[in-house]
LUMKOL-444496 format. One record per residue: x, y, z of N, C-alpha, C, O, CB in turn. Coordinates in nm, 4 decimals, always signed. Atoms other than C-alpha are relative to their C-alpha. Last residue first. Glycine has a CB too. Layout:
N
+----------+----------+----------+----------+----------+----------+----------+----------+----------+----------+----------+----------+----------+----------+----------+
!     n.c1 !     n.c2 !     n.c3 !    ca.c1 !    ca.c2 !    ca.c3 !     c.c1 !     c.c2 !     c.c3 !     o.c1 !     o.c2 !     o.c3 !    cb.c1 !    cb.c2 !    cb.c3 !
+----------+----------+----------+----------+----------+----------+----------+----------+----------+----------+----------+----------+----------+----------+----------+
!        X !        Y !        Z !        X !        Y !        Z !        X !        Y !        Z !        X !        Y !        Z !        X !        Y !        Z !
...
+----------+----------+----------+----------+----------+----------+----------+----------+----------+----------+----------+----------+----------+----------+----------+
END
This chain:
71
+----------+----------+----------+----------+----------+----------+----------+----------+----------+----------+----------+----------+----------+----------+----------+
!     n.c1 !     n.c2 !     n.c3 !    ca.c1 !    ca.c2 !    ca.c3 !     c.c1 !     c.c2 !     c.c3 !     o.c1 !     o.c2 !     o.c3 !    cb.c1 !    cb.c2 !    cb.c3 !
+----------+----------+----------+----------+----------+----------+----------+----------+----------+----------+----------+----------+----------+----------+----------+
!  -0.0805 !  +0.1060 !  -0.0587 !  -1.1592 !  +0.0990 !  +0.7746 !  +0.1001 !  +0.0570 !  +0.0974 !  +0.1774 !  -0.0178 !  +0.1573 !  +0.0713 !  -0.0796 !  -0.1079 !
!  +0.0711 !  +0.0768 !  -0.1006 !  -1.4452 !  +0.3287 !  +0.6843 !  +0.0801 !  -0.1098 !  +0.0654 !  +0.0264 !  -0.1832 !  +0.1483 !  -0.1189 !  -0.0584 !  -0.0597 !
!  +0.0758 !  -0.0689 !  -0.1049 !  -1.2983 !  +0.4606 !  +0.3631 !  -0.0650 !  -0.0971 !  +0.0976 !  -0.1040 !  -0.2078 !  +0.0604 !  -0.1066 !  +0.0883 !  -0.0623 !
!  +0.1065 !  -0.0904 !  +0.0419 !  -1.0378 !  +0.2625 !  +0.1717 !  -0.0737 !  +0.0612 !  +0.1168 !  -0.0321 !  +0.0478 !  +0.2319 !  -0.0970 !  -0.0722 !  -0.0877 !
!  +0.1250 !  +0.0272 !  -0.0693 !  -0.8455 !  -0.0345 !  +0.3089 !  -0.1150 !  +0.0911 !  -0.0390 !  -0.2310 !  +0.0559 !  -0.0177 !  +0.0219 !  +0.0102 !  +0.1451 !
!  +0.0261 !  +0.1427 !  -0.0203 !  -0.5353 !  -0.0667 !  +0.0918 !  -0.1393 !  -0.0262 !  +0.0553 !  -0.2050 !  -0.1224 !  +0.0154 !  +0.1035 !  -0.0588 !  +0.0935 !
!  +0.0204 !  +0.0629 !  +0.1291 !  -0.5285 !  +0.2876 !  -0.0448 !  -0.0352 !  -0.1475 !  +0.0149 !  -0.1112 !  -0.2019 !  -0.0653 !  +0.1239 !  +0.0156 !  -0.0859 !
!  +0.1247 !  -0.0526 !  +0.0586 !  -0.5806 !  +0.4377 !  +0.2996 !  -0.0293 !  -0.0663 !  -0.1330 !  -0.1446 !  -0.0988 !  -0.1614 !  +0.0084 !  +0.1524 !  -0.0186 !
!  +0.1120 !  +0.0576 !  -0.0744 !  -0.3103 !  +0.2144 !  +0.4507 !  -0.1329 !  +0.0443 !  -0.0597 !  -0.2236 !  -0.0374 !  -0.0756 !  +0.0074 !  +0.0398 !  +0.1480 !
!  +0.0046 !  +0.1435 !  +0.0311 !  -0.0562 !  +0.3043 !  +0.1817 !  -0.1182 !  -0.0671 !  +0.0696 !  -0.1867 !  -0.1499 !  +0.0094 !  +0.1316 !  -0.0685 !  +0.0417 !
!  +0.0473 !  +0.0119 !  +0.1383 !  -0.1350 !  +0.6761 !  +0.2164 !  -0.0155 !  -0.1479 !  -0.0365 !  -0.1170 !  -0.1874 !  -0.0940 !  +0.0982 !  +0.0707 !  -0.0985 !
!  +0.1435 !  -0.0320 !  +0.0010 !  -0.1052 !  +0.6612 !  +0.5955 !  -0.0588 !  -0.0155 !  -0.1395 !  -0.1706 !  -0.0645 !  -0.1556 !  -0.0236 !  +0.1428 !  +0.0511 !
!  +0.0724 !  +0.1110 !  -0.0627 !  +0.2306 !  +0.4835 !  +0.5672 !  -0.1509 !  +0.0227 !  +0.0008 !  -0.2282 !  -0.0698 !  -0.0241 !  +0.0492 !  -0.0205 !  +0.1423 !
!  -0.0012 !  +0.1077 !  +0.1002 !  +0.3602 !  +0.7459 !  +0.3235 !  -0.0740 !  -0.1228 !  +0.0537 !  -0.1454 !  -0.1900 !  -0.0208 !  +0.1460 !  -0.0375 !  -0.0386 !
!  +0.0929 !  -0.0362 !  +0.1069 !  +0.2520 !  +1.0172 !  +0.5696 !  -0.0082 !  -0.1104 !  -0.1051 !  -0.1174 !  -0.1468 !  -0.1487 !  +0.0425 !  +0.1321 !  -0.0655 !
!  +0.1364 !  +0.0022 !  -0.0544 !  +0.4233 !  +0.8501 !  +0.8681 !  -0.1020 !  +0.0273 !  -0.1109 !  -0.2010 !  -0.0449 !  -0.1230 !  -0.0151 !  +0.1044 !  +0.1137 !
!  +0.0396 !  +0.1410 !  -0.0117 !  +0.7398 !  +0.7788 !  +0.6681 !  -0.1415 !  -0.0144 !  +0.0555 !  -0.2145 !  -0.1053 !  +0.0161 !  +0.0986 !  -0.0756 !  +0.0894 !
!  +0.0170 !  +0.0581 !  +0.1332 !  +0.7678 !  +1.1445 !  +0.5608 !  -0.0515 !  -0.1442 !  +0.0111 !  -0.1474 !  -0.1812 !  -0.0566 !  +0.1340 !  +0.0038 !  -0.0786 !
!  -0.1203 !  +0.0400 !  +0.0734 !  +0.7207 !  +1.2660 !  +0.9179 !  -0.0361 !  -0.0579 !  -0.1367 !  -0.1504 !  -0.0960 !  -0.1618 !  +0.0807 !  -0.1028 !  +0.0813 !
!  -0.0347 !  +0.1408 !  -0.0077 !  +0.4097 !  +1.4467 !  +1.0418 !  +0.1251 !  -0.0307 !  -0.0837 !  +0.1599 !  +0.0438 !  -0.1752 !  -0.1180 !  -0.0860 !  -0.0468 !
!  -0.0828 !  +0.0221 !  -0.1183 !  +0.3977 !  +1.8249 !  +1.0876 !  +0.0479 !  -0.1446 !  +0.0090 !  +0.1495 !  -0.1715 !  +0.0730 !  -0.0773 !  +0.0370 !  +0.1260 !
!  +0.0627 !  +0.0710 !  -0.1114 !  +0.2687 !  +1.8873 !  +0.7366 !  +0.0990 !  -0.0250 !  +0.1122 !  +0.2200 !  -0.0301 !  +0.0902 !  -0.0589 !  -0.1323 !  -0.0475 !
!  -0.1043 !  +0.0337 !  -0.0962 !  +0.3455 !  +2.1356 !  +0.4604 !  -0.0677 !  -0.0636 !  +0.1210 !  -0.1659 !  -0.0109 !  +0.1733 !  +0.0839 !  +0.1268 !  +0.0411 !
!  +0.0459 !  -0.0076 !  -0.1384 !  +0.0763 !  +2.1240 !  +0.1931 !  +0.1128 !  -0.0470 !  +0.0911 !  +0.1515 !  -0.1638 !  +0.0888 !  -0.1290 !  -0.0856 !  +0.0218 !
!  -0.1001 !  +0.0570 !  -0.0897 !  +0.1910 !  +2.2068 !  -0.1578 !  -0.0442 !  +0.0191 !  +0.1433 !  -0.0558 !  +0.1321 !  +0.1906 !  +0.1383 !  +0.0641 !  -0.0231 !
!  -0.0283 !  +0.1326 !  +0.0530 !  -0.0914 !  +2.2620 !  -0.4080 !  +0.1045 !  -0.0722 !  +0.0844 !  +0.1138 !  -0.1948 !  +0.0797 !  +0.0470 !  +0.0099 !  -0.1447 !
!  -0.1092 !  +0.0163 !  +0.0967 !  -0.2079 !  +2.5562 !  -0.1987 !  +0.0132 !  -0.1442 !  -0.0493 !  -0.0438 !  -0.2365 !  +0.0089 !  +0.1316 !  +0.0448 !  +0.0623 !
!  -0.1358 !  -0.0199 !  -0.0478 !  -0.5461 !  +2.5989 !  -0.0337 !  +0.1040 !  -0.0312 !  -0.1061 !  +0.0698 !  -0.0592 !  -0.2210 !  +0.0244 !  -0.0848 !  +0.1213 !
!  -0.0774 !  -0.0612 !  +0.1077 !  -0.8751 !  +2.6273 !  -0.2165 !  +0.1424 !  +0.0290 !  +0.0398 !  +0.2058 !  +0.1195 !  -0.0143 !  -0.0654 !  +0.1264 !  -0.0449 !
!  +0.0651 !  -0.1244 !  +0.0406 !  -1.0739 !  +2.5708 !  +0.0999 !  +0.0783 !  +0.0711 !  -0.1091 !  +0.0991 !  +0.1923 !  -0.1030 !  -0.0170 !  +0.0922 !  +0.1197 !
!  +0.0810 !  -0.0690 !  -0.1016 !  -0.9804 !  +2.2057 !  +0.1490 !  -0.0658 !  +0.1255 !  -0.0565 !  -0.1512 !  +0.1155 !  -0.1446 !  +0.0867 !  +0.0370 !  +0.1211 !
!  +0.0766 !  +0.0734 !  -0.1010 !  -0.7266 !  +2.1006 !  -0.1102 !  -0.0788 !  +0.0948 !  +0.0892 !  -0.0541 !  +0.2153 !  +0.0946 !  +0.0931 !  -0.0864 !  +0.0851 !
!  -0.0028 !  -0.0627 !  -0.1326 !  -0.6088 !  +2.2732 !  -0.4266 !  -0.0889 !  -0.0782 !  +0.0972 !  -0.1999 !  -0.1179 !  +0.0621 !  -0.0462 !  +0.1481 !  -0.0083 !
!  +0.1028 !  -0.1040 !  -0.0123 !  -0.5802 !  +2.0216 !  -0.7099 !  +0.0132 !  +0.0656 !  +0.1372 !  +0.0642 !  +0.0034 !  +0.2303 !  -0.1441 !  -0.0594 !  -0.0199 !
!  +0.0355 !  -0.0431 !  +0.1353 !  -0.3018 !  +1.7930 !  -0.8314 !  -0.1027 !  +0.1108 !  -0.0001 !  -0.1159 !  +0.1835 !  -0.0985 !  -0.0520 !  -0.1165 !  -0.0797 !
!  +0.1268 !  +0.0493 !  +0.0530 !  -0.1487 !  +1.7615 !  -0.4860 !  -0.0267 !  +0.0548 !  -0.1397 !  +0.0330 !  +0.1539 !  -0.1820 !  -0.1146 !  +0.0373 !  +0.0936 !
!  +0.0378 !  -0.0739 !  +0.1203 !  +0.2023 !  +1.7905 !  -0.3403 !  -0.1257 !  -0.0633 !  -0.0577 !  -0.1340 !  -0.1855 !  -0.0705 !  +0.1157 !  +0.0007 !  -0.1052 !
!  +0.0859 !  +0.0816 !  +0.0853 !  +0.2460 !  +1.6741 !  +0.0183 !  -0.0406 !  +0.0869 !  -0.1180 !  -0.1022 !  +0.1921 !  -0.1004 !  -0.1263 !  -0.0545 !  +0.0782 !
!  +0.0948 !  -0.0722 !  +0.0844 !  +0.5412 !  +1.8412 !  +0.1919 !  -0.0769 !  -0.0997 !  -0.0865 !  -0.0177 !  -0.1871 !  -0.1499 !  +0.0731 !  +0.1049 !  -0.0886 !
!  +0.0639 !  +0.0969 !  +0.0883 !  +0.7450 !  +1.7096 !  +0.4843 !  -0.1081 !  +0.0747 !  -0.0762 !  -0.1895 !  +0.1452 !  -0.0164 !  -0.0592 !  -0.1229 !  +0.0800 !
!  +0.1447 !  +0.0028 !  +0.0197 !  +0.9633 !  +1.9828 !  +0.6297 !  -0.0429 !  -0.1142 !  -0.0913 !  +0.0239 !  -0.1448 !  -0.1900 !  -0.0475 !  +0.1322 !  -0.0576 !
!  +0.0555 !  +0.0806 !  -0.1093 !  +1.3151 !  +1.9642 !  +0.7776 !  -0.1518 !  -0.0143 !  -0.0125 !  -0.2179 !  -0.0574 !  +0.0820 !  +0.0356 !  +0.0627 !  +0.1356 !
!  -0.0622 !  -0.0398 !  -0.1267 !  +1.4827 !  +2.0780 !  +0.4575 !  -0.0496 !  -0.0912 !  +0.1101 !  -0.0315 !  -0.2128 !  +0.1038 !  -0.0307 !  +0.1485 !  +0.0340 !
!  -0.0731 !  -0.1212 !  +0.0348 !  +1.2334 !  +1.9936 !  +0.1859 !  +0.0572 !  +0.0556 !  +0.1300 !  -0.0162 !  +0.1073 !  +0.2143 !  -0.0924 !  +0.1058 !  -0.0733 !
!  -0.0577 !  -0.0670 !  -0.1165 !  +1.1115 !  +1.6363 !  +0.2239 !  +0.0817 !  +0.1176 !  -0.0514 !  +0.1725 !  +0.1007 !  -0.1328 !  +0.0885 !  -0.0982 !  +0.0863 !
!  -0.1432 !  -0.0310 !  +0.0026 !  +0.8800 !  +1.5092 !  -0.0456 !  +0.0438 !  +0.0622 !  +0.1318 !  -0.0377 !  +0.1101 !  +0.2107 !  +0.0329 !  +0.0946 !  -0.1167 !
!  -0.0291 !  -0.0366 !  -0.1382 !  +0.5414 !  +1.3422 !  -0.0854 !  +0.1513 !  +0.0179 !  +0.0033 !  +0.2262 !  -0.0742 !  -0.0291 !  -0.0516 !  -0.1101 !  +0.1059 !
!  -0.1310 !  +0.0249 !  -0.0589 !  +0.4263 !  +1.3389 !  -0.4442 !  -0.0007 !  +0.0357 !  +0.1482 !  -0.0762 !  +0.1215 !  +0.1940 !  +0.1086 !  +0.0799 !  -0.0738 !
!  -0.0967 !  +0.0335 !  +0.1050 !  +0.1255 !  +1.3378 !  -0.6742 !  +0.1354 !  -0.0353 !  +0.0601 !  +0.2079 !  -0.1182 !  +0.0051 !  +0.0151 !  +0.1168 !  -0.0988 !
!  -0.1404 !  -0.0122 !  -0.0394 !  -0.1535 !  +1.3273 !  -0.4162 !  +0.0905 !  -0.0444 !  -0.1149 !  +0.0773 !  -0.1552 !  -0.1670 !  +0.0288 !  -0.0838 !  +0.1274 !
!  -0.0503 !  -0.1312 !  +0.0407 !  -0.5019 !  +1.3926 !  -0.5574 !  +0.1488 !  +0.0176 !  +0.0303 !  +0.2091 !  +0.1166 !  -0.0109 !  -0.0792 !  +0.1093 !  +0.0692 !
!  -0.0039 !  -0.0021 !  +0.1466 !  -0.6104 !  +1.0259 !  -0.5457 !  +0.0541 !  +0.1318 !  -0.0538 !  +0.0922 !  +0.1393 !  -0.1707 !  -0.1390 !  -0.0251 !  -0.0565 !
!  -0.1265 !  +0.0586 !  +0.0442 !  -0.5125 !  +1.0251 !  -0.1765 !  +0.0106 !  -0.0048 !  -0.1525 !  +0.1212 !  -0.0118 !  -0.2060 !  +0.0151 !  -0.1403 !  +0.0574 !
!  +0.0362 !  +0.1139 !  +0.0826 !  -0.7944 !  +1.2716 !  -0.1034 !  +0.1290 !  -0.0598 !  -0.0557 !  +0.2047 !  +0.0101 !  -0.1230 !  -0.0983 !  +0.0414 !  -0.1151 !
!  -0.0497 !  +0.0001 !  +0.1371 !  -0.6570 !  +1.4992 !  +0.1666 !  -0.0430 !  -0.1280 !  -0.0704 !  -0.0231 !  -0.2378 !  -0.0184 !  +0.1536 !  +0.0144 !  -0.0027 !
!  +0.0347 !  +0.1295 !  +0.0564 !  -0.8172 !  +1.5936 !  +0.4963 !  +0.0345 !  +0.0051 !  -0.1475 !  -0.0064 !  +0.0967 !  -0.2189 !  -0.1514 !  -0.0352 !  +0.0227 !
!  +0.0517 !  -0.0014 !  +0.1368 !  -0.6544 !  +1.8828 !  +0.6799 !  -0.0299 !  -0.1430 !  -0.0406 !  +0.0353 !  -0.2366 !  +0.0058 !  +0.1011 !  +0.0667 !  -0.0990 !
!  +0.0192 !  +0.1274 !  +0.0693 !  -0.5996 !  +1.9361 !  +1.0524 !  -0.0555 !  +0.0210 !  -0.1402 !  -0.1438 !  +0.1042 !  -0.1612 !  -0.0936 !  -0.0905 !  +0.0799 !
!  +0.0956 !  +0.0984 !  -0.0475 !  -0.4734 !  +2.2700 !  +1.1773 !  -0.0078 !  -0.1245 !  -0.0860 !  +0.0731 !  -0.1454 !  -0.1764 !  -0.1339 !  +0.0614 !  +0.0085 !
!  +0.0419 !  -0.0101 !  -0.1396 !  -0.3068 !  +2.5696 !  +1.0171 !  -0.1065 !  -0.1014 !  +0.0346 !  -0.2207 !  -0.0890 !  -0.0096 !  -0.0507 !  +0.1386 !  +0.0295 !
!  +0.1434 !  -0.0327 !  +0.0027 !  -0.2774 !  +2.6013 !  +0.6398 !  -0.0549 !  +0.0162 !  +0.1407 !  -0.1577 !  +0.0810 !  +0.1604 !  -0.0788 !  -0.1086 !  -0.0745 !
!  +0.0189 !  -0.1233 !  +0.0782 !  +0.1040 !  +2.6245 !  +0.6345 !  -0.1474 !  +0.0378 !  -0.0143 !  -0.1783 !  +0.1527 !  -0.0456 !  +0.0620 !  -0.0160 !  -0.1386 !
!  -0.0697 !  -0.1114 !  -0.0635 !  +0.1746 !  +2.3837 !  +0.9224 !  -0.0141 !  +0.1285 !  -0.0811 !  +0.0087 !  +0.2373 !  -0.0282 !  +0.1474 !  -0.0338 !  +0.0185 !
!  -0.0648 !  -0.0933 !  +0.0908 !  -0.0831 !  +2.1275 !  +0.8209 !  +0.0661 !  +0.1126 !  +0.0772 !  +0.0078 !  +0.1687 !  +0.1699 !  -0.1004 !  +0.0563 !  -0.0998 !
!  -0.0055 !  -0.1297 !  -0.0662 !  -0.1577 !  +1.8440 !  +1.0614 !  +0.0789 !  +0.0951 !  -0.0881 !  +0.2008 !  +0.0827 !  -0.1001 !  +0.0637 !  -0.0109 !  +0.1418 !
!  -0.1336 !  -0.0424 !  -0.0417 !  -0.2555 !  +1.5424 !  +0.8549 !  -0.0111 !  +0.1363 !  +0.0673 !  -0.1111 !  +0.2065 !  +0.0527 !  +0.0983 !  +0.0054 !  -0.1216 !
!  -0.0012 !  -0.1272 !  -0.0711 !  -0.5646 !  +1.3459 !  +0.7619 !  +0.1435 !  +0.0284 !  +0.0414 !  +0.2224 !  -0.0635 !  +0.0635 !  -0.0958 !  -0.0023 !  +0.1242 !
!  -0.0853 !  -0.0017 !  -0.1176 !  -0.5783 !  +1.0798 !  +0.4947 !  -0.0198 !  +0.1348 !  +0.0686 !  -0.0632 !  +0.2318 !  +0.0066 !  +0.1508 !  -0.0242 !  -0.0374 !
!  -0.0493 !  -0.1275 !  -0.0511 !  -0.8507 !  +1.0042 !  +0.2437 !  +0.0984 !  -0.0234 !  +0.1130 !  +0.0945 !  -0.1265 !  +0.1801 !  -0.1161 !  +0.0882 !  +0.0476 !
!  -0.0675 !  +0.0137 !  -0.1280 !  -0.9613 !  +0.7148 !  +0.0248 !  +0.0612 !  +0.1350 !  +0.0385 !  +0.1065 !  +0.2113 !  -0.0469 !  +0.1091 !  -0.1113 !  -0.0061 !
!  -0.1081 !  -0.0944 !  -0.0227 !  -1.2132 !  +0.7291 !  -0.2536 !  +0.0570 !  -0.0204 !  +0.1394 !  -0.0151 !  -0.0534 !  +0.2336 !  -0.0487 !  +0.1450 !  -0.0183 !
+----------+----------+----------+----------+----------+----------+----------+----------+----------+----------+----------+----------+----------+----------+----------+
END
């Protein structure tokens, strides 16, 4: 399994997200939102608003999928 970390603006603080749970990364207004298939972390929402840019998040997902854990 591969994971990414991001700074959540609706959950507050750093979150770790399993990339296998990510269905979409979208931009809503000025916000980047990661949509997941299951609630992340402590049963949080399916939509995680993050401080990072769309391109940053997509890049992290691509890197995590390419190298997996520990890389």
